[in-house]
Structure formats: structure tokens, C-alpha cells
C-alpha positions in Angstrom: -261.9 -152.3 -96.2 -259.5 -153.7 -98.7 -256.5 -151.9 -100.1 -257.9 -151.6 -103.7 -261.2 -149.9 -102.5 -259.3 -147.5 -100.2 -257.0 -146.5 -103.1 -260.2 -145.9 -105.2 -261.6 -143.6 -102.5 -258.4 -141.6 -102.2 -258.3 -141.1 -106.0 -262.0 -140.3 -106.3 -263.3 -136.9 -107.4 -266.3 -137.3 -105.1 -266.4 -137.5 -101.3 -267.1 -141.0 -100.0 -268.3 -141.5 -96.4 -265.8 -143.6 -94.5 -265.8 -144.4 -90.8 -263.2 -145.9 -88.5 -264.9 -147.7 -85.7 -267.9 -145.4 -86.1 -266.0 -142.1 -86.4 -266.1 -140.2 -89.8 -262.6 -140.0 -91.2 -260.7 -138.9 -94.3 -258.1 -141.3 -95.8 -254.9 -139.6 -96.7 -252.8 -142.6 -97.9 -252.7 -146.4 -97.6 -250.2 -149.2 -97.8 -250.6 -153.0 -97.6 -252.6 -153.1 -94.4 -252.5 -149.6 -92.9 -254.0 -146.3 -93.6 -253.1 -142.7 -92.7 -256.4 -141.0 -91.6 -257.7 -138.1 -89.6 -261.1 -137.7 -88.0 -263.2 -135.1 -89.9 -263.9 -133.2 -86.7 -260.2 -133.2 -85.7 -258.1 -132.7 -88.8 -254.9 -132.2 -86.8 -255.1 -135.7 -85.2 -253.6 -137.8 -88.0 -253.4 -141.5 -87.1 -252.1 -144.7 -88.7 -254.8 -147.5 -88.4 -255.5 -150.9 -89.8 -257.5 -151.0 -93.0 -259.8 -153.6 -91.5 -261.2 -150.9 -89.2 -262.4 -148.7 -92.1 -265.9 -149.0 -93.4 -267.6 -147.2 -96.3 -271.0 -145.9 -95.1 -274.0 -144.1 -96.5 -274.3 -142.2 -99.7 -271.5 -140.6 -101.7 -271.6 -136.8 -101.8 -270.6 -134.8 -104.8 
């Protein structure tokens, strides 16, 4: 995922499905090439990951 799209998702009023290597995640913040995320099923497990590993998937839920 590129930085611009990740920023759009963070600032969106709608929920966008994002996965990190197949795991559904929430993006908290991003910088040049990294993102702070947490798995949706383990919200206390915040991680810093490469933006390249994030993929937008499926429909957008409102």
C-alpha cells in the first residue's frame, strides 16, 4: 500500500477492510514506509509494519 492511500484510509469516515499478510488490521498511523497497526481480533497487540505488507481488500463498510 502506498503512503497516500494509507493516510486516506486513516482519515476516512467509513471502515475500509485492510489486511496485513492476510490478517485483518486497523491502521493507527503511518510515516514514510511504516505503519502502526493492530489486528482486529487482538487490539492490544500494536505493531509497526512495512506499508508494503498492507492490502486493501473487499468492500468498504459504512
